[in-house]
N, C-alpha and C positions, 0 to 999 in steps of 0.2 A: 165271340165275345160281344153282346149286342149291345151298341154303347147310342144313347135318345141325348139330344141336350135341350139344357131343361134352366130356362133363367128364375134363380129363385129371386123374386121379385119382392124383397122385405122392405117394412119401413125402416124410417132412421133407429125409431125406440126399438121394435122388433131383432133388428138387427144386436144393439145395443143390449140386448135381452140373452141372446142367441151365445153371445159372444161370452157374457156372465157365465155361460151355465159349463165350460170345458168339456163338453160334449163334442168329439170331434167331429162325428155327422153334422152336429147345428153349428160347430162353431165353423167348419171349412163355405157349409153352404153361407151362412151370413157373411164371409169375408169375398164369398164371388158376388152375393148380390151387393154387399156394398161396393164392390170394383165397377159393376153393370146400373148400377142405379141409383146411388147416394149422391147427392145431389150440392153437398160438401165436401169439392175436391179434398182440399188443405185437411179436411179431420178423417176423410177415404185416407188419403193417403199417409195418416200420422195409425191411424190402426192398420193398415196393412205392415208396415214399415216394425211397429210393433210383434207382431204375430209372425212376421220372416223370420226369425232366428226363436219359433218353436222347436224344442226338439222334436215334437210328432212332425213326421216329414209329410203327412198328407195336409196339416195347417199351415206347414214352411211354403210347401207347393200352392197353397190356395192363394192365401197372402201374395206370391210372386204372380202368378195369373191373373189375381188383381191388381197389382200396381199397371201391369197392363195396359187393362183394361180402362183406367186412371186415365193413364198416358194418352189413350187414343180418345177418349169423351173429352177430356180436357185440355189436352194438346201442350200440356205443361207438367213438371213435377220440377220437385226441389232436389234437384240434379246432386247436389254437395252432402244430401244424405242417401237418395236412392243409391249411386254409385255404387260405393262404398258397402253398404246394406248388402247389395247383391252381389257382390266379391266374395263381404264374410260369408252371406249363408254359401255361395260356392265351396269356400274353402271349410267350413263346416260338415256340408250334406253333401259330395262331387257326385251323389247322385241325383239333385234338382242342378243340375248343370242343362239340362235339356227345355227344364220349364225357363232357367234362368236365361238361356238365349230363346229362347220363344219372346218373354218378358223384353229383354235387350233390343229385341228387332223391329216390337213393336211401341219402345222407346223412342228408339232413333229415326223409328216413319213418321211417329206422331208429335216428336215433341221437339 
């Protein structure tokens, strides 16, 4: 498999619109963009927490990855909300353990 890094640099409004579509590809792209580019860290965290429990594994995974990006970029998260949400996501979908572990490592390193 040939993987290529891509930073989906969406504006705040473009992210909101993409999230509203419900299209898995657009939602995952928007979540990664929120994690990498959103300037409102509180809003970004809130959006990721909302999508972290999505029934679609790709969407939940993107939200978890984005939480790690937010930790790295802002150096702070609401740990009283984030840690229980990660634990709940892991219980709901054990297949997300790897991405949760990576996000947790970012959180420990940067917050």
